[in-house]
N, C-alpha and C positions, 0 to 999 in steps of 0.2 A: 504493499500499499504506500509506504513512505517514499518509494522510488518511482512511483507512477506520476509523471508530470501533468497528466490529464485530470488528476484529482486535486481540488483546491486544498491548500494547507489547512484551512479551518475544518475540513471534513475528514482529514486523515485520522485525527485522534478518535473521532466518533466511530469510524469504520474499524480501526484497530480494536477498539473495545468490543464492537459487535462481532468481529471474527473471533476474538478471543473467547467471548461468551459462547459462541457456537462450538468451538473446540472443547470448552469446559463441559458443555452439555453432552458431548460425545464421549466424555470420560477421560480426557487427557489430564493427568495430575498437575503438570506445570501450568497448563491453561487454567485449571481450577484455582491454583494459587494466585495467578496474576489477575484473574477475574475478581477474587476476593479482595486483592489490593485495590483494584479499580473501584469496586462498589464501596469499599471502606473510605476511599477518597471522596466519594460522593455522599458520605455520611449515612449510608445504608448499612448500619452495623449488623442488623439481623441477617441480611443476606450475606454479608462478609463472613460472619461466624459460620453460617451454613456451608459456604464454599471452602473455608479453611478446614472445617471438619471433614468434608468430603475428600479434599486433597490429602489431608493427613492420613485418612483411612486408606487412601490409595497408595500410600507410601511416599509422599512428598515431604522431605525433611524440612524444607523451608516453611511449608504450611504448618507443620507440627511446632516448629520453634516459634513462629509468629503467634499461633494460638496460645502457646504457653505464656508468651509475653502479655497477651491480652488478659489472661487469667491473673497475672501478677499486677497489672494495672488495676484490676478489680480488687485484688487483695490489698493493695496499698490504699485505695480509697476507703475500703471497709475498716482498715486498721486505724484510719484517722477519723472515721465517723462521717466521711463525705457521702457514702452511698446510702446509708439508711438513717442518717441524722444522729447516730450515736456510735461511738467506737465499739467494735466487736472483734477483738483479737482472735477469738476462736474462728470466726468466719474467715479472717485473713489467713490463718494457718491452713484452713481447709482449701482455700483457693490456691495457696502456695503449693499444697500437696498435689492439686490437680495439674498445676503448671509443671511440676517435676515429672509427672506421668507423660506429658506431651514432650518435654525435653528428652526423656528417655526414648520415646518413640522416634524423635528426630535423630538421636544418636545412632539408633539401630538402622534407620533408613539409609544412612550413608551419605555419600557426596551429593551435592546439588549446586545449581548455578549461584545461589546467594550464600552458600556455605552455612546453611542452617544447622547441619549436623555438628560442625566444628563449634559454632556459637553455642549450641545446646550443651555440648560437652563441657565447655568453659563454665557455663552457668550451673551445670550439675556440680562442678568443682566448688563453686561459690556456695551452693546449697549444702553440700557436705561439710564445708569448712565452718559455716556459721550455724548449722543445724536448722536449716529452713524447712518449713512444711512438715514438721514433726520428725525430721531425720535427727539421728544422734550425731553430734559434732564429731567428725572423723577427718583430721588433717591428712592422714595417709591416703584415705580413699579420695579425698579432694585432690591431692597431688596427682593421683592416677588419672583423674579426669582432666586436670589441667594439662598434663603431659600428652594425653591421647588427643586433645583438641588440635594439636599441631599449630596453634596460633602463637605468635610472639608474646602475647599477653599471658598465655598459658605457660610458656617457657619461663617467663619472669616469675610467675607465681610458684612454679616448681623450684626455682632458684631460692625463693624465700623459704620454702619448705625445707630444702636441704640445709640452708643456713641455720634454721631453727633447730635442726637435728645435730648441729655442730659439724656438718660436713662441708667445710669451707671450699675445698677444691671442687667438689661437685657443684656447689652453688655457683662458683665462678664460671664453670663450664656452661651451666644453664643460662647464666646472664649473658655470656658471649653469644650463645645460640640465639637468644631473644633479640639481642641488638643486631646480629647479622641478618635477622629477618625483618628489621625495621622498627623494633619496639621504640616507641617515643618519638619517632621521626615525624616531620611534617607530612611526608608522603603517606605514612601509615595512617595518620589521623585523618587525612583526606580520604583514603580508601575506606576507612570505617564509616565515614559520613555517606559515601556513595553507595554503600551496600543496600541501604534502604530501611534498615532497622538497627536498633542499638545493640552493641555487644553486651553491655552491662545492663541487665534487665532490672526493672523497677521493683526489686524485692521490698516487701513492707518492713517496717521497723521490727527488729528482733528484741527479745526480752532483755538483752544486755544494753539496750538503748543505742545501738549502732545500726547504721544502714550500710550494707556491703558496697 
């Protein structure tokens, strides 16, 4: 569509969405995910959640991760009393637990265009590190998820884990690996913005009074 000079520019966006919707209706997981993003941009959140759910069920890692983030947005709102007019930490924990299920589904689904699986693994590391969603705090398990994410942020988190264990040489090696992958660089920060969703998910406040 975007290469056809006969189509006016103002119609190309509409046609792209239309064709993407058709592909989604035919059962293509990536099209379902992109359709969900499109309708969410139009503030049709009910339809967006429906398409995210379908795409995740079809094995789309990006959709699973995005749905998990939406659960955390709801959890954060409930922990602050924004959703029901009063703070309900128990609801927040329940929504966080649901998010973890979707992140695990994304991790199992594997590679995807927007790296939903890798982002999910990183956030599972955060969940285990801070004991989110009813999980027991487990720094060792968290480090496994950080390492498996393959992300420079995960490598740096792994370095902190090794340092906490007194393994200075290992920590230094993980730091070098993180920096070689662009950790902290302007280019890396730009890449994180361009992906389309946040690496650091909006986890609600935890009992120790900190936000990951």
